[in-house]
Each structure stands twice: as structure tokens, then as C-alpha cells.
CHARMM internal coordinates of N, CA and C (Angstrom, degrees):
IC EDIT
DIST 1 N 1 CA 1.4401
DIST 1 CA 1 C 1.5259
ANGL 1 N 1 CA 1 C 111.35
DIST 1 C 2 N 1.3126
ANGL 1 CA 1 C 2 N 116.72
DIHE 1 N 1 CA 1 C 2 N -37.35
DIST 2 N 2 CA 1.4628
ANGL 1 C 2 N 2 CA 119.33
DIHE 1 CA 1 C 2 N 2 CA 178.02
DIST 2 CA 2 C 1.5241
ANGL 2 N 2 CA 2 C 110.49
DIHE 1 C 2 N 2 CA 2 C -62.50
DIST 2 C 3 N 1.3338
ANGL 2 CA 2 C 3 N 117.17
DIHE 2 N 2 CA 2 C 3 N -38.37
DIST 3 N 3 CA 1.4666
ANGL 2 C 3 N 3 CA 120.83
DIHE 2 CA 2 C 3 N 3 CA -179.69
DIST 3 CA 3 C 1.5230
ANGL 3 N 3 CA 3 C 111.49
DIHE 2 C 3 N 3 CA 3 C -63.56
DIST 3 C 4 N 1.3322
ANGL 3 CA 3 C 4 N 117.20
DIHE 3 N 3 CA 3 C 4 N -27.15
DIST 4 N 4 CA 1.4592
ANGL 3 C 4 N 4 CA 121.78
DIHE 3 CA 3 C 4 N 4 CA 178.95
DIST 4 CA 4 C 1.5242
ANGL 4 N 4 CA 4 C 111.68
DIHE 3 C 4 N 4 CA 4 C -87.45
DIST 4 C 5 N 1.3199
ANGL 4 CA 4 C 5 N 118.02
DIHE 4 N 4 CA 4 C 5 N 3.44
DIST 5 N 5 CA 1.4686
ANGL 4 C 5 N 5 CA 123.86
DIHE 4 CA 4 C 5 N 5 CA -178.57
DIST 5 CA 5 C 1.5258
ANGL 5 N 5 CA 5 C 112.33
DIHE 4 C 5 N 5 CA 5 C 62.25
DIST 5 C 6 N 1.3051
ANGL 5 CA 5 C 6 N 116.42
DIHE 5 N 5 CA 5 C 6 N 37.22
DIST 6 N 6 CA 1.4569
ANGL 5 C 6 N 6 CA 120.45
DIHE 5 CA 5 C 6 N 6 CA 176.63
DIST 6 CA 6 C 1.5331
ANGL 6 N 6 CA 6 C 107.85
DIHE 5 C 6 N 6 CA 6 C -71.47
DIST 6 C 7 N 1.3504
ANGL 6 CA 6 C 7 N 117.40
DIHE 6 N 6 CA 6 C 7 N 123.99
DIST 7 N 7 CA 1.4603
ANGL 6 C 7 N 7 CA 118.56
DIHE 6 CA 6 C 7 N 7 CA 178.30
DIST 7 CA 7 C 1.5292
ANGL 7 N 7 CA 7 C 110.82
DIHE 6 C 7 N 7 CA 7 C -74.05
DIST 7 C 8 N 1.3136
ANGL 7 CA 7 C 8 N 116.05
DIHE 7 N 7 CA 7 C 8 N 130.58
DIST 8 N 8 CA 1.4615
ANGL 7 C 8 N 8 CA 120.80
DIHE 7 CA 7 C 8 N 8 CA 178.75
DIST 8 CA 8 C 1.5198
ANGL 8 N 8 CA 8 C 111.29
DIHE 7 C 8 N 8 CA 8 C -100.30
DIST 8 C 9 N 1.3234
ANGL 8 CA 8 C 9 N 116.43
DIHE 8 N 8 CA 8 C 9 N -16.60
DIST 9 N 9 CA 1.4622
ANGL 8 C 9 N 9 CA 121.06
DIHE 8 CA 8 C 9 N 9 CA 179.91
DIST 9 CA 9 C 1.5219
ANGL 9 N 9 CA 9 C 108.77
DIHE 8 C 9 N 9 CA 9 C -136.34
DIST 9 C 10 N 1.3193
ANGL 9 CA 9 C 10 N 115.05
DIHE 9 N 9 CA 9 C 10 N 165.81
DIST 10 N 10 CA 1.4635
ANGL 9 C 10 N 10 CA 120.53
DIHE 9 CA 9 C 10 N 10 CA 177.55
DIST 10 CA 10 C 1.5290
ANGL 10 N 10 CA 10 C 111.11
DIHE 9 C 10 N 10 CA 10 C -62.50
DIST 10 C 11 N 1.3141
ANGL 10 CA 10 C 11 N 116.75
DIHE 10 N 10 CA 10 C 11 N -30.92
DIST 11 N 11 CA 1.4682
ANGL 10 C 11 N 11 CA 120.20
DIHE 10 CA 10 C 11 N 11 CA -179.87
DIST 11 CA 11 C 1.5235
ANGL 11 N 11 CA 11 C 112.07
DIHE 10 C 11 N 11 CA 11 C -66.94
DIST 11 C 12 N 1.3305
ANGL 11 CA 11 C 12 N 117.25
DIHE 11 N 11 CA 11 C 12 N -22.17
DIST 12 N 12 CA 1.4622
ANGL 11 C 12 N 12 CA 121.11
DIHE 11 CA 11 C 12 N 12 CA -179.54
DIST 12 CA 12 C 1.5315
ANGL 12 N 12 CA 12 C 112.96
DIHE 11 C 12 N 12 CA 12 C -87.45
DIST 12 C 13 N 1.3370
ANGL 12 CA 12 C 13 N 116.50
DIHE 12 N 12 CA 12 C 13 N -5.25
DIST 13 N 13 CA 1.4659
ANGL 12 C 13 N 13 CA 118.96
DIHE 12 CA 12 C 13 N 13 CA 174.57
DIST 13 CA 13 C 1.5191
ANGL 13 N 13 CA 13 C 108.67
DIHE 12 C 13 N 13 CA 13 C -68.02
DIST 13 C 14 N 1.3014
ANGL 13 CA 13 C 14 N 116.65
DIHE 13 N 13 CA 13 C 14 N 150.42
DIST 14 N 14 CA 1.4527
ANGL 13 C 14 N 14 CA 121.37
DIHE 13 CA 13 C 14 N 14 CA 179.83
DIST 14 CA 14 C 1.5305
ANGL 14 N 14 CA 14 C 110.53
DIHE 13 C 14 N 14 CA 14 C -89.17
DIST 14 C 15 N 1.3347
ANGL 14 CA 14 C 15 N 115.53
DIHE 14 N 14 CA 14 C 15 N 31.59
DIST 15 N 15 CA 1.4540
ANGL 14 C 15 N 15 CA 122.30
DIHE 14 CA 14 C 15 N 15 CA 172.19
DIST 15 CA 15 C 1.5198
ANGL 15 N 15 CA 15 C 107.34
DIHE 14 C 15 N 15 CA 15 C -150.46
DIST 15 C 16 N 1.3209
ANGL 15 CA 15 C 16 N 115.29
DIHE 15 N 15 CA 15 C 16 N 161.76
DIST 16 N 16 CA 1.4553
ANGL 15 C 16 N 16 CA 120.43
DIHE 15 CA 15 C 16 N 16 CA 179.93
DIST 16 CA 16 C 1.5204
ANGL 16 N 16 CA 16 C 109.84
DIHE 15 C 16 N 16 CA 16 C -116.04
DIST 16 C 17 N 1.3087
ANGL 16 CA 16 C 17 N 115.32
DIHE 16 N 16 CA 16 C 17 N 172.74
DIST 17 N 17 CA 1.4603
ANGL 16 C 17 N 17 CA 119.74
DIHE 16 CA 16 C 17 N 17 CA 173.70
DIST 17 CA 17 C 1.5188
ANGL 17 N 17 CA 17 C 110.92
DIHE 16 C 17 N 17 CA 17 C -60.12
DIST 17 C 18 N 1.3256
ANGL 17 CA 17 C 18 N 116.57
DIHE 17 N 17 CA 17 C 18 N -35.57
DIST 18 N 18 CA 1.4668
ANGL 17 C 18 N 18 CA 120.11
DIHE 17 CA 17 C 18 N 18 CA 178.29
DIST 18 CA 18 C 1.5229
ANGL 18 N 18 CA 18 C 111.02
DIHE 17 C 18 N 18 CA 18 C -64.35
DIST 18 C 19 N 1.3413
ANGL 18 CA 18 C 19 N 117.40
DIHE 18 N 18 CA 18 C 19 N -37.02
DIST 19 N 19 CA 1.4641
ANGL 18 C 19 N 19 CA 120.51
DIHE 18 CA 18 C 19 N 19 CA 175.78
DIST 19 CA 19 C 1.5318
ANGL 19 N 19 CA 19 C 110.09
DIHE 18 C 19 N 19 CA 19 C -61.18
DIST 19 C 20 N 1.3122
ANGL 19 CA 19 C 20 N 116.27
DIHE 19 N 19 CA 19 C 20 N -46.98
DIST 20 N 20 CA 1.4654
ANGL 19 C 20 N 20 CA 121.17
DIHE 19 CA 19 C 20 N 20 CA -178.92
DIST 20 CA 20 C 1.5259
ANGL 20 N 20 CA 20 C 110.41
DIHE 19 C 20 N 20 CA 20 C -61.44
DIST 20 C 21 N 1.3195
ANGL 20 CA 20 C 21 N 116.72
DIHE 20 N 20 CA 20 C 21 N -43.65
DIST 21 N 21 CA 1.4611
ANGL 20 C 21 N 21 CA 121.35
DIHE 20 CA 20 C 21 N 21 CA 177.87
DIST 21 CA 21 C 1.5298
ANGL 21 N 21 CA 21 C 110.07
DIHE 20 C 21 N 21 CA 21 C -58.41
DIST 21 C 22 N 1.3091
ANGL 21 CA 21 C 22 N 116.48
DIHE 21 N 21 CA 21 C 22 N -44.73
DIST 22 N 22 CA 1.4639
ANGL 21 C 22 N 22 CA 121.55
DIHE 21 CA 21 C 22 N 22 CA -178.96
DIST 22 CA 22 C 1.5303
ANGL 22 N 22 CA 22 C 111.14
DIHE 21 C 22 N 22 CA 22 C -68.76
DIST 22 C 23 N 1.3290
ANGL 22 CA 22 C 23 N 116.65
DIHE 22 N 22 CA 22 C 23 N -46.11
DIST 23 N 23 CA 1.4579
ANGL 22 C 23 N 23 CA 120.74
DIHE 22 CA 22 C 23 N 23 CA -178.41
DIST 23 CA 23 C 1.5234
ANGL 23 N 23 CA 23 C 112.08
DIHE 22 C 23 N 23 CA 23 C -60.55
DIST 23 C 24 N 1.3296
ANGL 23 CA 23 C 24 N 116.37
DIHE 23 N 23 CA 23 C 24 N -41.43
DIST 24 N 24 CA 1.4611
ANGL 23 C 24 N 24 CA 120.91
DIHE 23 CA 23 C 24 N 24 CA -172.01
DIST 24 CA 24 C 1.5217
ANGL 24 N 24 CA 24 C 113.66
DIHE 23 C 24 N 24 CA 24 C -100.46
DIST 24 C 25 N 1.3291
ANGL 24 CA 24 C 25 N 116.07
DIHE 24 N 24 CA 24 C 25 N -7.08
DIST 25 N 25 CA 1.4597
ANGL 24 C 25 N 25 CA 121.54
DIHE 24 CA 24 C 25 N 25 CA -177.60
DIST 25 CA 25 C 1.5318
ANGL 25 N 25 CA 25 C 110.89
DIHE 24 C 25 N 25 CA 25 C 53.84
DIST 25 C 26 N 1.3469
ANGL 25 CA 25 C 26 N 114.28
DIHE 25 N 25 CA 25 C 26 N 51.82
DIST 26 N 26 CA 1.4650
ANGL 25 C 26 N 26 CA 121.25
DIHE 25 CA 25 C 26 N 26 CA 178.60
DIST 26 CA 26 C 1.5230
ANGL 26 N 26 CA 26 C 108.63
DIHE 25 C 26 N 26 CA 26 C -122.02
DIST 26 C 27 N 1.3275
ANGL 26 CA 26 C 27 N 117.38
DIHE 26 N 26 CA 26 C 27 N 157.42
DIST 27 N 27 CA 1.4656
ANGL 26 C 27 N 27 CA 119.69
DIHE 26 CA 26 C 27 N 27 CA 178.93
DIST 27 CA 27 C 1.5277
ANGL 27 N 27 CA 27 C 111.37
DIHE 26 C 27 N 27 CA 27 C -77.29
DIST 27 C 28 N 1.3317
ANGL 27 CA 27 C 28 N 116.55
DIHE 27 N 27 CA 27 C 28 N 159.07
DIST 28 N 28 CA 1.4651
ANGL 27 C 28 N 28 CA 119.72
DIHE 27 CA 27 C 28 N 28 CA 173.61
DIST 28 CA 28 C 1.5313
ANGL 28 N 28 CA 28 C 109.44
DIHE 27 C 28 N 28 CA 28 C -59.62
DIST 28 C 29 N 1.3039
ANGL 28 CA 28 C 29 N 116.33
DIHE 28 N 28 CA 28 C 29 N 146.87
DIST 29 N 29 CA 1.4602
ANGL 28 C 29 N 29 CA 119.04
DIHE 28 CA 28 C 29 N 29 CA 177.57
DIST 29 CA 29 C 1.5105
ANGL 29 N 29 CA 29 C 112.61
DIHE 28 C 29 N 29 CA 29 C 155.38
DIST 29 C 30 N 1.3185
ANGL 29 CA 29 C 30 N 115.50
DIHE 29 N 29 CA 29 C 30 N -166.75
DIST 30 N 30 CA 1.4687
ANGL 29 C 30 N 30 CA 121.20
DIHE 29 CA 29 C 30 N 30 CA -175.23
DIST 30 CA 30 C 1.5250
ANGL 30 N 30 CA 30 C 113.69
DIHE 29 C 30 N 30 CA 30 C -59.88
DIST 30 C 31 N 1.3241
ANGL 30 CA 30 C 31 N 118.12
DIHE 30 N 30 CA 30 C 31 N -30.77
DIST 31 N 31 CA 1.4613
ANGL 30 C 31 N 31 CA 120.45
DIHE 30 CA 30 C 31 N 31 CA -179.75
DIST 31 CA 31 C 1.5331
ANGL 31 N 31 CA 31 C 110.64
DIHE 30 C 31 N 31 CA 31 C -63.74
DIST 31 C 32 N 1.3186
ANGL 31 CA 31 C 32 N 116.80
DIHE 31 N 31 CA 31 C 32 N -38.98
DIST 32 N 32 CA 1.4689
ANGL 31 C 32 N 32 CA 120.90
DIHE 31 CA 31 C 32 N 32 CA 178.29
DIST 32 CA 32 C 1.5271
ANGL 32 N 32 CA 32 C 109.66
DIHE 31 C 32 N 32 CA 32 C -64.76
DIST 32 C 33 N 1.3290
ANGL 32 CA 32 C 33 N 116.37
DIHE 32 N 32 CA 32 C 33 N -44.90
DIST 33 N 33 CA 1.4670
ANGL 32 C 33 N 33 CA 120.71
DIHE 32 CA 32 C 33 N 33 CA 179.01
DIST 33 CA 33 C 1.5301
ANGL 33 N 33 CA 33 C 111.17
DIHE 32 C 33 N 33 CA 33 C -61.48
DIST 33 C 34 N 1.3332
ANGL 33 CA 33 C 34 N 117.23
DIHE 33 N 33 CA 33 C 34 N -40.28
DIST 34 N 34 CA 1.4601
ANGL 33 C 34 N 34 CA 121.15
DIHE 33 CA 33 C 34 N 34 CA 178.84
DIST 34 CA 34 C 1.5270
ANGL 34 N 34 CA 34 C 110.68
DIHE 33 C 34 N 34 CA 34 C -63.90
DIST 34 C 35 N 1.3129
ANGL 34 CA 34 C 35 N 116.81
DIHE 34 N 34 CA 34 C 35 N -43.40
DIST 35 N 35 CA 1.4666
ANGL 34 C 35 N 35 CA 120.24
DIHE 34 CA 34 C 35 N 35 CA 179.53
DIST 35 CA 35 C 1.5246
ANGL 35 N 35 CA 35 C 110.03
DIHE 34 C 35 N 35 CA 35 C -63.65
DIST 35 C 36 N 1.3306
ANGL 35 CA 35 C 36 N 117.37
DIHE 35 N 35 CA 35 C 36 N -41.96
DIST 36 N 36 CA 1.4744
ANGL 35 C 36 N 36 CA 119.55
DIHE 35 CA 35 C 36 N 36 CA 178.57
DIST 36 CA 36 C 1.5230
ANGL 36 N 36 CA 36 C 111.07
DIHE 35 C 36 N 36 CA 36 C -61.64
DIST 36 C 37 N 1.3250
ANGL 36 CA 36 C 37 N 117.42
DIHE 36 N 36 CA 36 C 37 N -42.56
DIST 37 N 37 CA 1.4782
ANGL 36 C 37 N 37 CA 120.62
DIHE 36 CA 36 C 37 N 37 CA 178.12
DIST 37 CA 37 C 1.5292
ANGL 37 N 37 CA 37 C 110.28
DIHE 36 C 37 N 37 CA 37 C -61.25
DIST 37 C 38 N 1.3171
ANGL 37 CA 37 C 38 N 116.50
DIHE 37 N 37 CA 37 C 38 N -41.36
DIST 38 N 38 CA 1.4537
ANGL 37 C 38 N 38 CA 120.21
DIHE 37 CA 37 C 38 N 38 CA -179.37
DIST 38 CA 38 C 1.5322
ANGL 38 N 38 CA 38 C 111.52
DIHE 37 C 38 N 38 CA 38 C -69.93
DIST 38 C 39 N 1.3245
ANGL 38 CA 38 C 39 N 117.26
DIHE 38 N 38 CA 38 C 39 N -32.65
DIST 39 N 39 CA 1.4630
ANGL 38 C 39 N 39 CA 120.18
DIHE 38 CA 38 C 39 N 39 CA 175.73
DIST 39 CA 39 C 1.5263
ANGL 39 N 39 CA 39 C 110.90
DIHE 38 C 39 N 39 CA 39 C -66.63
DIST 39 C 40 N 1.3278
ANGL 39 CA 39 C 40 N 117.12
DIHE 39 N 39 CA 39 C 40 N -41.12
DIST 40 N 40 CA 1.4783
ANGL 39 C 40 N 40 CA 120.39
DIHE 39 CA 39 C 40 N 40 CA 176.92
DIST 40 CA 40 C 1.5260
ANGL 40 N 40 CA 40 C 109.60
DIHE 39 C 40 N 40 CA 40 C -60.65
DIST 40 C 41 N 1.3297
ANGL 40 CA 40 C 41 N 116.79
DIHE 40 N 40 CA 40 C 41 N -45.43
DIST 41 N 41 CA 1.4652
ANGL 40 C 41 N 41 CA 120.50
DIHE 40 CA 40 C 41 N 41 CA -179.67
DIST 41 CA 41 C 1.5299
ANGL 41 N 41 CA 41 C 110.50
DIHE 40 C 41 N 41 CA 41 C -62.48
DIST 41 C 42 N 1.3166
ANGL 41 CA 41 C 42 N 116.72
DIHE 41 N 41 CA 41 C 42 N -41.24
DIST 42 N 42 CA 1.4639
ANGL 41 C 42 N 42 CA 120.30
DIHE 41 CA 41 C 42 N 42 CA 178.42
DIST 42 CA 42 C 1.5303
ANGL 42 N 42 CA 42 C 110.50
DIHE 41 C 42 N 42 CA 42 C -62.37
DIST 42 C 43 N 1.3311
ANGL 42 CA 42 C 43 N 116.18
DIHE 42 N 42 CA 42 C 43 N -46.78
DIST 43 N 43 CA 1.4668
ANGL 42 C 43 N 43 CA 120.43
DIHE 42 CA 42 C 43 N 43 CA -176.73
DIST 43 CA 43 C 1.5248
ANGL 43 N 43 CA 43 C 112.86
DIHE 42 C 43 N 43 CA 43 C -70.31
DIST 43 C 44 N 1.3248
ANGL 43 CA 43 C 44 N 117.11
DIHE 43 N 43 CA 43 C 44 N -20.50
DIST 44 N 44 CA 1.4646
ANGL 43 C 44 N 44 CA 119.40
DIHE 43 CA 43 C 44 N 44 CA 175.01
DIST 44 CA 44 C 1.5305
ANGL 44 N 44 CA 44 C 109.85
DIHE 43 C 44 N 44 CA 44 C -64.36
DIST 44 C 45 N 1.3216
ANGL 44 CA 44 C 45 N 116.28
DIHE 44 N 44 CA 44 C 45 N -31.90
DIST 45 N 45 CA 1.4590
ANGL 44 C 45 N 45 CA 122.02
DIHE 44 CA 44 C 45 N 45 CA 179.43
DIST 45 CA 45 C 1.5281
ANGL 45 N 45 CA 45 C 111.06
DIHE 44 C 45 N 45 CA 45 C -92.24
DIST 45 C 46 N 1.3290
ANGL 45 CA 45 C 46 N 116.27
DIHE 45 N 45 CA 45 C 46 N -33.03
DIST 46 N 46 CA 1.4696
ANGL 45 C 46 N 46 CA 122.44
DIHE 45 CA 45 C 46 N 46 CA -176.58
DIST 46 CA 46 C 1.5322
ANGL 46 N 46 CA 46 C 109.77
DIHE 45 C 46 N 46 CA 46 C -125.94
DIST 46 C 47 N 1.3367
ANGL 46 CA 46 C 47 N 118.12
DIHE 46 N 46 CA 46 C 47 N 72.42
DIST 47 N 47 CA 1.4692
ANGL 46 C 47 N 47 CA 120.50
DIHE 46 CA 46 C 47 N 47 CA -174.11
DIST 47 CA 47 C 1.5264
ANGL 47 N 47 CA 47 C 113.92
DIHE 46 C 47 N 47 CA 47 C -59.47
DIST 47 C 48 N 1.3053
ANGL 47 CA 47 C 48 N 118.43
DIHE 47 N 47 CA 47 C 48 N -28.16
DIST 48 N 48 CA 1.4715
ANGL 47 C 48 N 48 CA 120.42
DIHE 47 CA 47 C 48 N 48 CA 179.98
DIST 48 CA 48 C 1.5341
ANGL 48 N 48 CA 48 C 111.76
DIHE 47 C 48 N 48 CA 48 C -66.11
DIST 48 C 49 N 1.3245
ANGL 48 CA 48 C 49 N 117.41
DIHE 48 N 48 CA 48 C 49 N -17.67
DIST 49 N 49 CA 1.4633
ANGL 48 C 49 N 49 CA 120.92
DIHE 48 CA 48 C 49 N 49 CA 179.64
DIST 49 CA 49 C 1.5261
ANGL 49 N 49 CA 49 C 112.68
DIHE 48 C 49 N 49 CA 49 C -80.47
DIST 49 C 50 N 1.3248
ANGL 49 CA 49 C 50 N 118.08
DIHE 49 N 49 CA 49 C 50 N -1.42
DIST 50 N 50 CA 1.4632
ANGL 49 C 50 N 50 CA 120.62
DIHE 49 CA 49 C 50 N 50 CA 179.42
DIST 50 CA 50 C 1.5331
ANGL 50 N 50 CA 50 C 110.04
DIHE 49 C 50 N 50 CA 50 C -80.43
DIST 50 C 51 N 1.3165
ANGL 50 CA 50 C 51 N 115.07
DIHE 50 N 50 CA 50 C 51 N 59.77
DIST 51 N 51 CA 1.4595
ANGL 50 C 51 N 51 CA 124.17
DIHE 50 CA 50 C 51 N 51 CA 176.25
DIST 51 CA 51 C 1.5226
ANGL 51 N 51 CA 51 C 107.11
DIHE 50 C 51 N 51 CA 51 C -130.97
DIST 51 C 52 N 1.3255
ANGL 51 CA 51 C 52 N 117.82
DIHE 51 N 51 CA 51 C 52 N 141.04
DIST 52 N 52 CA 1.4696
ANGL 51 C 52 N 52 CA 120.18
DIHE 51 CA 51 C 52 N 52 CA -173.65
DIST 52 CA 52 C 1.5272
ANGL 52 N 52 CA 52 C 115.12
DIHE 51 C 52 N 52 CA 52 C -49.41
DIST 52 C 53 N 1.3041
ANGL 52 CA 52 C 53 N 118.97
DIHE 52 N 52 CA 52 C 53 N -46.95
DIST 53 N 53 CA 1.4703
ANGL 52 C 53 N 53 CA 119.94
DIHE 52 CA 52 C 53 N 53 CA -177.27
DIST 53 CA 53 C 1.5309
ANGL 53 N 53 CA 53 C 111.75
DIHE 52 C 53 N 53 CA 53 C -67.14
DIST 53 C 54 N 1.3154
ANGL 53 CA 53 C 54 N 116.89
DIHE 53 N 53 CA 53 C 54 N -38.48
DIST 54 N 54 CA 1.4687
ANGL 53 C 54 N 54 CA 120.00
DIHE 53 CA 53 C 54 N 54 CA 177.72
DIST 54 CA 54 C 1.5220
ANGL 54 N 54 CA 54 C 110.32
DIHE 53 C 54 N 54 CA 54 C -69.06
DIST 54 C 55 N 1.3340
ANGL 54 CA 54 C 55 N 116.73
DIHE 54 N 54 CA 54 C 55 N -41.76
DIST 55 N 55 CA 1.4608
ANGL 54 C 55 N 55 CA 120.64
DIHE 54 CA 54 C 55 N 55 CA 178.60
DIST 55 CA 55 C 1.5220
ANGL 55 N 55 CA 55 C 110.83
DIHE 54 C 55 N 55 CA 55 C -62.16
DIST 55 C 56 N 1.3222
ANGL 55 CA 55 C 56 N 116.90
DIHE 55 N 55 CA 55 C 56 N -37.67
DIST 56 N 56 CA 1.4645
ANGL 55 C 56 N 56 CA 120.78
DIHE 55 CA 55 C 56 N 56 CA 178.42
DIST 56 CA 56 C 1.5230
ANGL 56 N 56 CA 56 C 109.83
DIHE 55 C 56 N 56 CA 56 C -61.20
DIST 56 C 57 N 1.3179
ANGL 56 CA 56 C 57 N 117.91
DIHE 56 N 56 CA 56 C 57 N -47.40
DIST 57 N 57 CA 1.4690
ANGL 56 C 57 N 57 CA 121.46
DIHE 56 CA 56 C 57 N 57 CA -179.94
DIST 57 CA 57 C 1.5278
ANGL 57 N 57 CA 57 C 111.13
DIHE 56 C 57 N 57 CA 57 C -61.43
DIST 57 C 58 N 1.3157
ANGL 57 CA 57 C 58 N 116.51
DIHE 57 N 57 CA 57 C 58 N -41.79
DIST 58 N 58 CA 1.4642
ANGL 57 C 58 N 58 CA 120.76
DIHE 57 CA 57 C 58 N 58 CA -179.76
DIST 58 CA 58 C 1.5301
ANGL 58 N 58 CA 58 C 109.91
DIHE 57 C 58 N 58 CA 58 C -67.05
DIST 58 C 59 N 1.3337
ANGL 58 CA 58 C 59 N 117.02
DIHE 58 N 58 CA 58 C 59 N -42.65
DIST 59 N 59 CA 1.4635
ANGL 58 C 59 N 59 CA 121.28
DIHE 58 CA 58 C 59 N 59 CA 179.51
DIST 59 CA 59 C 1.5269
ANGL 59 N 59 CA 59 C 110.73
DIHE 58 C 59 N 59 CA 59 C -62.09
DIST 59 C 60 N 1.3194
ANGL 59 CA 59 C 60 N 117.16
DIHE 59 N 59 CA 59 C 60 N -41.48
DIST 60 N 60 CA 1.4712
ANGL 59 C 60 N 60 CA 120.69
DIHE 59 CA 59 C 60 N 60 CA 177.57
DIST 60 CA 60 C 1.5238
ANGL 60 N 60 CA 60 C 109.41
DIHE 59 C 60 N 60 CA 60 C -62.12
DIST 60 C 61 N 1.3277
ANGL 60 CA 60 C 61 N 117.33
DIHE 60 N 60 CA 60 C 61 N -44.01
DIST 61 N 61 CA 1.4549
ANGL 60 C 61 N 61 CA 120.95
DIHE 60 CA 60 C 61 N 61 CA 179.61
DIST 61 CA 61 C 1.5282
ANGL 61 N 61 CA 61 C 111.21
DIHE 60 C 61 N 61 CA 61 C -62.11
DIST 61 C 62 N 1.3104
ANGL 61 CA 61 C 62 N 116.61
DIHE 61 N 61 CA 61 C 62 N -43.29
DIST 62 N 62 CA 1.4716
ANGL 61 C 62 N 62 CA 120.75
DIHE 61 CA 61 C 62 N 62 CA 177.54
DIST 62 CA 62 C 1.5209
ANGL 62 N 62 CA 62 C 109.45
DIHE 61 C 62 N 62 CA 62 C -60.44
DIST 62 C 63 N 1.3189
ANGL 62 CA 62 C 63 N 116.51
DIHE 62 N 62 CA 62 C 63 N -46.16
DIST 63 N 63 CA 1.4708
ANGL 62 C 63 N 63 CA 121.18
DIHE 62 CA 62 C 63 N 63 CA -176.56
DIST 63 CA 63 C 1.5250
ANGL 63 N 63 CA 63 C 111.51
DIHE 62 C 63 N 63 CA 63 C -66.19
DIST 63 C 64 N 1.3234
ANGL 63 CA 63 C 64 N 117.34
DIHE 63 N 63 CA 63 C 64 N -43.90
DIST 64 N 64 CA 1.4696
ANGL 63 C 64 N 64 CA 121.19
DIHE 63 CA 63 C 64 N 64 CA -175.74
DIST 64 CA 64 C 1.5142
ANGL 64 N 64 CA 64 C 112.31
DIHE 63 C 64 N 64 CA 64 C -78.59
DIST 64 C 65 N 1.3140
ANGL 64 CA 64 C 65 N 115.96
DIHE 64 N 64 CA 64 C 65 N -44.88
DIST 65 N 65 CA 1.4692
ANGL 64 C 65 N 65 CA 120.67
DIHE 64 CA 64 C 65 N 65 CA -172.07
DIST 65 CA 65 C 1.5246
ANGL 65 N 65 CA 65 C 114.28
DIHE 64 C 65 N 65 CA 65 C -106.32
DIST 65 C 66 N 1.3310
ANGL 65 CA 65 C 66 N 117.15
DIHE 65 N 65 CA 65 C 66 N -9.16
DIST 66 N 66 CA 1.4460
ANGL 65 C 66 N 66 CA 119.41
DIHE 65 CA 65 C 66 N 66 CA -175.04
DIST 66 CA 66 C 1.5177
ANGL 66 N 66 CA 66 C 112.20
DIHE 65 C 66 N 66 CA 66 C 71.35
DIST 66 C 67 N 1.3306
ANGL 66 CA 66 C 67 N 115.32
DIHE 66 N 66 CA 66 C 67 N 7.99
DIST 67 N 67 CA 1.4677
ANGL 66 C 67 N 67 CA 121.07
DIHE 66 CA 66 C 67 N 67 CA -177.46
DIST 67 CA 67 C 1.5052
ANGL 67 N 67 CA 67 C 110.81
DIHE 66 C 67 N 67 CA 67 C -94.22
DIST 67 C 68 N 1.3080
ANGL 67 CA 67 C 68 N 115.03
DIHE 67 N 67 CA 67 C 68 N 168.45
DIST 68 N 68 CA 1.4651
ANGL 67 C 68 N 68 CA 120.78
DIHE 67 CA 67 C 68 N 68 CA 176.77
DIST 68 CA 68 C 1.4906
ANGL 68 N 68 CA 68 C 110.45
DIHE 67 C 68 N 68 CA 68 C -132.58
END
COOR INIT
IC SEED 1 N 1 CA 1 C
IC BUILD
């Protein structure tokens, strides 16, 4: 899994909480942390999605639809 660059922590995501705040125009807080946790879970299954543009699309989908 490490060879595939699977993120094991939020710090290994190729985006930050500040990116999520900017992308979604939301304030800092628990919602940002929840989205980051869900992005890590998504990337554990789909490691190729750990790229900023893909993460942005997934974060928007999570925020708008509650989906992952």
C-alpha cells in the first residue's frame, strides 16, 4: 500500500484543511475535519485520487451531496 502512495493519515493527503476551506467556501471547524477523514477513507480504496484536483471534486461532492 505504501508503494501505491495510499495516504494513511490526513497529513498524507495532497490537500490541506485550508484547501478544503477555500474550495468549499466554508469556515474552519468540524465539517472540514469530517471531509478530510472521508477523503483519507476514499483514497485508501482509490489511491490514484490523492491528487489536488481529484480531491477537490470529491470534497465538493461530499459537501453538496453528503456522498463519498
